[in-house]
C-alpha positions as CSV (number, residue, x, y, z in Angstrom):
1,M,0.0,0.0,0.0
2,K,2.8,2.3,0.9
3,S,4.7,1.4,-2.2
4,S,1.6,2.1,-4.4
5,S,1.1,5.6,-2.8
6,T,4.8,6.4,-3.4
7,R,4.4,5.4,-7.1
8,H,1.3,7.6,-7.5
9,F,3.1,10.5,-5.8
10,L,6.2,10.2,-8.1
11,T,3.9,10.0,-11.1
12,L,2.2,13.3,-10.0
13,L,5.5,15.0,-9.6
14,L,6.6,13.9,-13.1
15,V,3.4,15.3,-14.6
16,L,3.8,18.6,-12.8
17,G,7.4,18.8,-13.9
18,A,6.5,18.2,-17.5
19,V,3.8,20.9,-17.5
20,T,6.2,23.4,-15.9
21,F,8.9,22.6,-18.4
22,G,6.5,23.0,-21.3
23,M,5.4,26.5,-20.0
24,V,9.0,27.6,-19.7
25,L,9.8,26.3,-23.1
26,A,6.8,28.1,-24.7
27,S,7.8,31.3,-23.0
28,G,11.4,31.0,-24.2
29,L,10.2,30.6,-27.8
30,G,8.0,33.6,-27.7
31,L,4.7,31.7,-27.7
32,S,1.7,32.9,-25.8
33,V,-0.8,30.8,-23.8
34,P,-4.2,31.1,-25.5
35,G,-6.5,33.4,-23.7
36,M,-3.7,35.4,-22.1
37,A,-2.9,37.8,-24.9
38,D,-4.5,41.3,-24.9
39,D,-6.6,41.6,-28.0
40,A,-7.6,45.2,-27.5
41,A,-6.0,47.4,-30.2
42,A,-4.5,50.7,-28.9
43,P,-5.3,53.8,-30.9
44,G,-2.8,55.6,-33.0
45,P,0.7,54.4,-33.9
46,Q,1.9,51.4,-32.0
47,L,5.6,50.6,-31.3
48,I,6.3,46.9,-31.2
49,T,9.0,44.4,-30.6
50,P,9.0,42.0,-33.5
51,S,8.7,38.2,-33.0
52,T,11.6,35.9,-33.7
53,N,11.7,32.9,-35.9
54,S,13.0,29.4,-35.2
55,V,16.7,30.4,-35.4
56,G,16.3,33.5,-33.3
57,L,16.5,36.2,-36.1
58,P,14.1,39.1,-35.9
59,S,11.1,39.4,-38.2
60,F,10.6,42.9,-39.6
61,S,7.2,42.4,-41.1
62,E,5.2,43.7,-38.1
63,L,7.7,46.5,-37.6
64,A,7.4,47.7,-41.2
65,E,3.6,47.5,-41.0
66,V,3.4,49.7,-37.9
67,V,6.1,52.2,-38.9
68,G,5.2,52.6,-42.6
69,P,2.0,54.7,-42.2
70,A,4.1,57.6,-40.6
71,V,6.7,57.6,-43.4
72,V,6.3,60.1,-46.3
73,S,7.8,60.8,-49.6
74,I,8.8,64.4,-50.5
75,R,8.8,66.0,-53.9
76,A,10.8,69.2,-54.2
77,D,9.9,71.5,-57.2
78,S,11.9,74.5,-58.3
79,Y,11.1,76.8,-61.2
80,E,13.9,78.3,-63.2
81,R,14.1,80.3,-66.4
82,M,15.8,78.9,-69.4
83,P,19.5,79.0,-68.4
84,Q,22.3,80.1,-70.6
85,R,24.7,77.5,-71.9
86,R,27.0,76.1,-69.3
87,R,30.4,77.6,-69.1
88,G,32.7,74.9,-67.9
89,G,32.2,72.7,-64.9
90,G,30.6,73.6,-61.6
91,G,30.9,70.5,-59.6
92,M,28.1,68.1,-58.7
93,D,24.6,69.5,-57.8
94,P,24.0,68.7,-54.1
95,F,20.6,67.1,-55.1
96,E,22.3,64.9,-57.6
97,F,24.9,63.8,-55.1
98,F,22.1,62.3,-53.0
99,F,19.3,61.6,-55.5
100,G,20.9,61.2,-58.9
101,P,20.3,63.3,-62.1
102,R,17.2,65.4,-61.8
103,Q,15.0,66.8,-64.6
104,R,16.5,69.8,-66.3
105,P,15.4,72.2,-68.9
106,P,17.4,71.9,-72.2
107,Q,20.7,73.8,-72.2
108,Q,21.5,76.4,-74.9
109,E,24.1,75.6,-77.5
110,E,27.0,77.8,-78.3
111,G,25.8,80.9,-80.1
112,E,22.1,80.6,-79.1
113,E,20.3,83.7,-77.8
114,D,18.6,83.7,-74.4
115,D,15.0,82.6,-74.4
116,P,13.1,85.9,-75.4
117,Q,9.9,84.7,-73.8
118,G,11.5,84.2,-70.4
119,R,9.9,80.8,-70.1
120,R,10.3,78.9,-66.9
121,F,10.9,75.2,-66.4
122,R,10.2,72.9,-63.5
123,Q,13.0,70.9,-61.9
124,Q,12.2,68.1,-59.5
125,S,14.1,66.2,-56.9
126,G,12.9,63.9,-54.2
127,G,13.5,62.5,-50.8
128,S,11.8,61.0,-47.8
129,G,10.6,62.0,-44.3
130,F,8.6,60.9,-41.3
131,V,5.8,62.4,-39.2
132,I,6.9,63.2,-35.6
133,S,3.7,64.8,-34.2
134,A,0.0,64.2,-34.6
135,D,-0.5,67.8,-35.9
136,G,1.6,67.1,-39.0
137,L,5.2,68.0,-38.2
138,V,7.5,66.1,-40.6
139,A,11.3,65.6,-40.2
140,T,13.7,65.3,-43.1
141,N,17.1,66.4,-44.3
142,N,17.9,70.0,-45.2
143,H,19.4,69.0,-48.6
144,V,16.0,67.5,-49.5
145,V,14.2,70.8,-49.3
146,E,17.0,73.3,-49.9
147,G,16.2,75.7,-52.8
148,A,12.7,74.3,-53.5
149,D,9.9,76.6,-54.5
150,R,7.2,74.1,-53.7
151,L,7.2,71.0,-51.5
152,V,4.7,68.2,-51.9
153,V,4.4,65.5,-49.2
154,T,2.7,62.2,-50.0
155,L,1.3,60.4,-47.0
156,E,-0.8,57.2,-47.3
157,G,-1.5,57.9,-51.0
158,R,-2.6,61.5,-50.5
159,E,-0.6,64.6,-51.5
160,Y,-0.2,67.7,-49.2
161,D,1.5,71.0,-49.8
162,A,4.2,71.4,-47.1
163,E,5.4,74.5,-45.3
164,V,9.0,74.7,-44.2
165,K,9.0,75.4,-40.5
166,G,12.8,75.6,-40.2
167,T,16.1,74.3,-41.6
168,D,19.5,73.8,-40.1
169,P,22.3,73.3,-42.7
170,S,24.9,72.7,-40.0
171,T,23.3,69.4,-39.1
172,D,21.4,68.8,-42.4
173,T,18.0,68.7,-40.7
174,A,14.7,70.3,-41.6
175,L,11.2,70.5,-40.2
176,L,8.1,70.7,-42.4
177,K,4.4,71.1,-41.6
178,I,1.4,69.6,-43.4
179,D,-2.3,70.1,-42.7
180,A,-4.1,66.8,-43.2
181,G,-7.2,67.9,-41.4
182,R,-6.9,65.0,-38.9
183,Q,-4.7,63.6,-36.3
184,L,-1.8,61.7,-37.8
185,K,0.1,58.6,-36.8
186,Y,3.6,59.5,-35.9
187,L,6.9,57.9,-34.9
188,Q,8.5,58.1,-31.5
189,L,12.0,59.5,-31.3
190,G,14.4,57.1,-29.6
191,N,17.9,57.6,-28.1
192,S,20.7,57.3,-30.5
193,E,23.2,57.2,-27.6
194,D,21.9,53.7,-26.8
195,L,23.0,52.4,-30.2
196,K,25.8,49.8,-30.3
197,V,27.7,48.5,-33.3
198,G,26.0,45.4,-34.5
199,D,22.4,46.5,-33.5
200,W,19.7,45.6,-36.0
201,I,18.3,48.6,-37.8
202,M,15.6,49.2,-40.5
203,A,15.4,52.0,-43.1
204,I,12.2,53.0,-44.8
205,G,11.9,55.6,-47.6
206,S,11.4,56.2,-51.3
207,P,14.6,55.3,-53.2
208,L,14.3,56.1,-56.9
209,G,10.6,57.0,-56.3
210,L,9.8,53.5,-55.0
211,D,7.6,54.4,-52.0
212,H,7.9,52.6,-48.7
213,S,10.9,50.5,-49.6
214,V,12.2,48.6,-46.6
215,T,15.8,47.7,-46.1
216,V,17.4,46.1,-43.0
217,G,20.9,45.8,-41.7
218,V,23.0,46.6,-38.7
219,V,24.8,49.6,-37.2
220,S,28.2,49.3,-38.8
221,A,30.0,52.2,-36.9
222,L,29.2,55.3,-34.8
223,G,30.6,58.8,-34.8
224,R,31.6,58.9,-38.4
225,S,32.8,62.2,-40.1
226,I,32.4,62.2,-43.9
227,G,32.8,65.9,-44.8
228,I,29.4,66.9,-46.1
229,I,28.1,69.1,-43.3
230,E,29.8,71.3,-40.7
231,S,32.7,69.3,-39.3
232,S,31.9,70.2,-35.6
233,F,28.5,68.4,-35.9
234,E,29.4,65.4,-38.0
235,N,28.6,62.4,-35.9
236,F,27.0,60.0,-38.4
237,I,25.7,56.6,-37.8
238,Q,27.1,54.2,-40.4
239,T,24.9,51.3,-41.5
240,D,24.8,48.5,-44.1
241,A,21.0,48.8,-44.5
242,A,20.8,49.9,-48.2
243,I,20.3,53.7,-48.6
244,N,19.8,54.9,-52.2
245,F,18.8,58.1,-54.0
246,G,15.5,59.2,-52.5
247,N,16.1,57.6,-49.1
248,S,17.5,60.8,-47.7
249,G,15.3,62.2,-44.9
250,G,13.7,58.8,-44.1
251,P,13.8,57.2,-40.7
252,L,16.2,54.5,-39.4
253,V,14.3,52.6,-36.7
254,N,15.3,50.1,-34.0
255,L,13.4,46.9,-33.2
256,R,11.1,48.8,-30.9
257,G,10.0,51.1,-33.8
258,E,11.8,54.1,-32.4
259,V,13.6,56.5,-34.8
260,V,17.3,56.4,-34.1
261,G,18.5,58.2,-37.2
262,I,17.7,60.1,-40.4
263,A,19.1,58.5,-43.6
264,T,21.3,61.1,-45.2
265,A,24.0,59.9,-47.6
266,V,25.7,56.9,-49.3
267,N,29.2,56.0,-50.3
268,F,29.1,55.6,-54.1
269,G,32.4,53.7,-54.2
270,A,31.0,50.8,-52.2
271,E,27.9,48.7,-51.6
272,N,25.7,49.3,-48.5
273,I,27.8,51.9,-46.8
274,G,25.2,54.5,-45.7
275,F,25.1,57.3,-43.2
276,A,22.4,58.8,-41.0
277,V,22.1,61.8,-38.7
278,P,21.6,60.6,-35.1
279,V,18.1,61.2,-33.8
280,N,19.5,63.0,-30.7
281,T,20.8,65.7,-33.1
282,L,17.2,66.1,-34.4
283,K,15.7,66.2,-30.9
284,Q,18.1,69.1,-30.0
285,V,17.1,71.3,-32.9
286,V,13.4,70.6,-33.3
287,P,12.2,73.1,-30.7
288,Q,14.1,76.0,-32.4
289,L,13.1,74.9,-35.9
290,R,9.5,74.7,-34.9
291,D,9.4,78.0,-33.0
292,E,12.1,80.2,-34.6
293,G,12.7,78.6,-38.0
294,R,16.5,78.4,-37.4
295,V,18.9,77.2,-34.8
296,V,20.9,79.7,-32.7
297,R,23.9,78.2,-30.9
298,G,26.4,79.4,-28.4
299,Y,29.9,80.0,-29.7
300,L,33.4,80.2,-28.2
301,G,35.4,81.1,-31.3
302,V,38.1,78.4,-31.1
303,Q,39.3,75.5,-33.2
304,I,39.7,72.4,-31.1
305,G,41.0,68.9,-31.5
306,N,41.1,65.6,-29.5
307,L,44.2,64.6,-27.7
308,D,45.9,61.4,-28.7
309,Y,48.8,59.8,-26.8
310,E,51.6,61.7,-28.6
311,I,49.9,65.1,-28.1
312,A,49.2,64.4,-24.5
313,Q,52.8,63.4,-23.9
314,S,54.0,66.6,-25.6
315,F,52.0,68.6,-23.2
316,G,53.2,66.6,-20.2
317,L,49.8,64.8,-19.6
318,E,49.2,61.1,-19.1
319,S,45.5,61.1,-20.0
320,T,44.1,61.9,-23.4
321,D,41.0,63.5,-21.8
322,G,40.3,67.1,-22.8
323,A,39.9,69.4,-25.9
324,L,43.0,71.0,-27.2
325,V,42.6,74.6,-28.4
326,Q,44.4,74.7,-31.7
327,Q,43.4,78.3,-32.7
328,V,41.6,81.2,-31.1
329,V,39.6,83.2,-33.6
330,E,40.4,86.9,-33.6
331,G,37.6,89.1,-32.1
332,Q,35.5,86.2,-30.8
333,P,34.5,85.4,-27.2
334,A,37.4,83.1,-26.5
335,E,40.0,85.7,-27.4
336,E,38.2,88.3,-25.3
337,A,38.3,85.9,-22.4
338,G,42.0,85.3,-22.7
339,L,42.1,81.8,-24.1
340,R,45.3,80.8,-26.0
341,H,46.2,78.2,-28.4
342,G,47.8,75.3,-26.5
343,D,45.2,75.6,-23.7
344,I,43.5,72.2,-23.0
345,V,39.9,72.4,-21.8
346,M,39.3,69.8,-19.1
347,Q,35.9,70.8,-17.8
348,V,33.0,73.1,-18.8
349,D,30.7,74.3,-16.0
350,G,32.0,71.4,-13.9
351,R,31.3,68.8,-16.5
352,D,34.3,66.7,-17.7
353,V,35.4,67.1,-21.2
354,V,36.7,63.8,-22.5
355,E,36.7,64.7,-26.2
356,T,35.9,67.6,-28.3
357,R,32.2,66.6,-28.8
358,D,31.6,67.0,-25.1
359,L,32.6,70.7,-25.3
360,I,30.9,71.4,-28.7
361,D,27.6,69.8,-27.7
362,Y,27.5,71.6,-24.4
363,V,28.4,75.1,-25.7
364,S,26.2,74.7,-28.7
365,A,23.2,74.0,-26.5
366,Q,23.7,77.3,-24.6
367,A,22.1,80.5,-25.8
368,P,24.3,83.4,-27.1
369,G,25.0,85.8,-24.2
370,E,25.2,83.1,-21.6
371,S,28.5,82.5,-19.7
372,V,30.3,79.3,-19.1
373,D,33.3,78.5,-16.9
374,L,36.1,76.6,-18.6
375,R,38.6,74.6,-16.5
376,I,41.9,74.9,-18.5
377,W,45.2,73.1,-18.3
378,R,47.8,75.7,-19.1
379,E,51.6,75.5,-18.8
380,G,51.4,72.8,-16.2
381,K,48.6,74.0,-14.0
382,M,44.8,74.3,-13.9
383,V,43.1,77.7,-14.3
384,T,39.5,78.7,-14.6
385,V,38.4,81.0,-17.5
386,P,34.9,82.4,-17.6
387,V,33.7,83.1,-21.2
388,K,30.6,85.0,-22.3
389,L,29.3,83.1,-25.4
390,G,28.6,84.7,-28.8
391,E,26.4,83.3,-31.6
392,R,27.9,80.6,-33.8
393,P,28.4,81.7,-37.4
394,G,27.9,79.6,-40.6
395,L,29.6,76.5,-42.0
396,D,33.3,75.9,-41.6
397,A,35.7,74.8,-44.4
398,E,38.4,72.2,-44.3
399,P,42.0,73.4,-44.8
400,A,43.7,73.0,-48.2
401,V,47.1,72.0,-49.4
402,E,49.7,74.1,-51.3
403,E,53.2,73.3,-52.5
404,E,56.4,75.4,-52.8
405,D,60.0,75.1,-54.0
406,E,62.5,73.7,-51.6
407,A,65.1,75.6,-49.6
408,S,67.2,74.6,-46.6
409,G,66.2,71.6,-44.6
410,I,66.7,69.2,-41.6
411,E,67.4,65.6,-42.7
412,W,66.1,63.7,-39.7
413,L,62.8,65.6,-39.8
414,G,62.4,65.2,-43.6
415,I,61.6,68.8,-44.1
416,R,62.8,71.7,-46.2
417,F,61.9,75.3,-45.3
418,Q,62.7,79.0,-45.9
419,D,62.5,82.2,-43.9
420,L,59.5,84.5,-44.3
421,S,60.9,87.3,-46.4
422,G,58.9,90.2,-47.5
423,D,58.5,88.7,-51.0
424,V,57.4,85.4,-49.6
425,R,54.8,87.1,-47.3
426,N,53.4,89.1,-50.3
427,E,53.3,86.1,-52.6
428,R,51.6,83.9,-50.0
429,G,49.5,86.5,-48.2
430,I,51.1,85.6,-44.9
431,P,50.1,88.3,-42.3
432,E,52.8,90.4,-40.7
433,E,51.9,89.2,-37.2
434,A,52.6,85.5,-38.2
435,D,56.3,84.6,-37.7
436,G,58.1,81.3,-38.4
437,V,59.4,79.4,-41.4
438,L,57.6,78.4,-44.6
439,V,57.5,74.6,-45.3
440,T,58.6,74.0,-48.9
441,N,58.8,70.2,-48.9
442,V,57.9,67.3,-46.7
443,E,59.4,63.8,-47.5
444,P,56.9,61.0,-47.6
445,D,58.7,59.1,-44.9
446,S,59.0,62.2,-42.7
447,P,57.4,62.1,-39.2
448,L,55.9,65.5,-40.2
449,Y,53.9,63.8,-43.0
450,D,52.3,61.5,-40.5
451,V,51.0,64.5,-38.5
452,N,49.6,66.3,-41.5
453,V,52.3,68.9,-42.1
454,R,52.4,69.8,-45.8
455,P,54.2,72.2,-48.1
456,G,52.8,75.7,-47.8
457,D,52.3,75.5,-44.1
458,V,54.1,77.9,-41.7
459,I,55.7,76.5,-38.5
460,S,55.5,79.3,-35.9
461,E,56.3,77.6,-32.6
462,V,58.3,74.7,-31.2
463,N,57.0,73.5,-27.8
464,G,55.2,76.9,-27.3
465,R,58.3,79.0,-28.1
466,G,57.9,81.3,-31.0
467,I,60.4,81.2,-33.9
468,D,61.4,84.1,-36.2
469,S,63.8,82.4,-38.6
470,G,65.2,79.1,-39.8
471,G,68.1,79.5,-37.3
472,D,65.6,79.7,-34.4
473,F,63.8,76.7,-35.8
474,R,67.0,74.6,-35.9
475,Q,68.1,75.8,-32.4
476,E,64.8,74.8,-30.8
477,L,64.9,71.4,-32.4
478,E,68.5,70.8,-31.4
479,A,67.6,71.6,-27.7
480,I,65.0,68.8,-27.6
481,P,66.4,65.6,-26.0
482,S,66.3,62.4,-28.1
483,G,63.4,60.1,-27.4
484,T,61.1,62.8,-26.0
485,Y,57.9,64.1,-27.4
486,F,57.6,67.7,-28.7
487,R,55.0,69.7,-30.7
488,L,55.0,72.2,-33.5
489,Y,52.4,74.9,-34.0
490,V,51.4,75.0,-37.6
491,L,49.6,77.7,-39.6
492,R,47.8,76.9,-42.9
493,F,46.0,79.1,-45.4
494,D,42.6,78.0,-46.6
495,P,41.7,79.7,-49.9
496,R,38.0,78.6,-49.6
497,S,37.5,80.6,-46.5
498,D,40.3,83.1,-47.2
499,N,41.6,82.6,-43.7
500,W,44.5,81.1,-41.9
501,T,43.8,78.1,-39.7
502,S,46.2,76.3,-37.3
503,F,46.8,73.0,-35.6
504,F,49.4,71.2,-33.3
505,A,51.7,68.6,-34.8
506,P,53.1,66.3,-32.1
507,M,56.0,63.8,-32.7
508,R,58.9,62.1,-31.0
509,K,62.5,63.0,-31.7
510,P,64.6,60.0,-32.7
């Protein structure tokens, strides 16, 4: 009797164990117990986590179905009179860079007269966008709408004329407004700071006019700079989700359906190398675009760069944290506050500055006229410098390269240079207040080549000591002990901005 009871008890335990195991297994596979799912449909756009298939890969079908109704295509029309014949090149049209050749009126041939009737022709380009509020605010790229006379937004098969609420060329973002006469489904803006390399991502847009095309991939890299907008704000997400002409302005979404980026550009020399503006950049500018039509940012008036190991060593620092002031712009707040090139900003208003973006983002988020306290490493000690911010001006340009005949040189440095005579200054447009030596040649195996010093540059300092001639330059270099790090302060003329820029060149003496 006792043995029979024991057997029944053990059988009961086995049954309970099997049921429990089955429930755990079903839960692990993403299955739901019938009757437990909530069948009530929530109003408006719904953000979902897609299910997984038998091998654990995500299914994007539900995600595309939910996000798609808030994605729009944008047609940009511009009206131009019959142009005269083209006189030489002119570079690639920005629209063509992103969308391919657009419709153009016929060009006049050599010897033809201007159109006497003054006829106008329509040119069209296109892009994508997405709704970010129920009242019809649409986010896209600035280059999608730039120069357009009329914008038409297509949403769920209907066309709406769009008003430009604001644009920000510095971040290539724009905000439009459509009046649909009803509350619209819209997308939630996520947090691009949470992205990691390898995360799944989905892009939706209208490449080559093919509405609501879906591509998927992963985040390939973060913090990319590709030279198409203001360098200080380039922080692109790189993805292998296919981005083509017409995708620009469309959303990149994560598996929760949150927007994490705005599809912006592609690399034409490769397959599936696309770039997107991080959504956190959009979130920062939307309030001003909506209310003011443009973005006003605080401004120090400095050129800064990140510290690497060699630069840190040349300044006597062990850590690479901080933002190195490479140039102080004349007449701007930083100069008025007493900042100098060679200062290293370690904190702003008590917040640590690990890299340049920390300083740029914080200062840009402040209003012109506000003051910030900079904690500076200067000549071996920390000092605090208060700065009253100005208003940030327009886009910056990258420095260019020039070449010159060779003169005297230093063999171990792989450089040839000459003094700044009056003729050299006049020919090169070198300002009188700039002293130093003109670089006339840099050997390809020179350590200077590795730190971006090129012919046409002017070396004005060695380890913070000014030089007036080639003799001073040689003397300062000879005084540096072998095996130690040192730095040069280099000036470079940029013909596109008609200004001199500057940077530090660190290296180690052999």
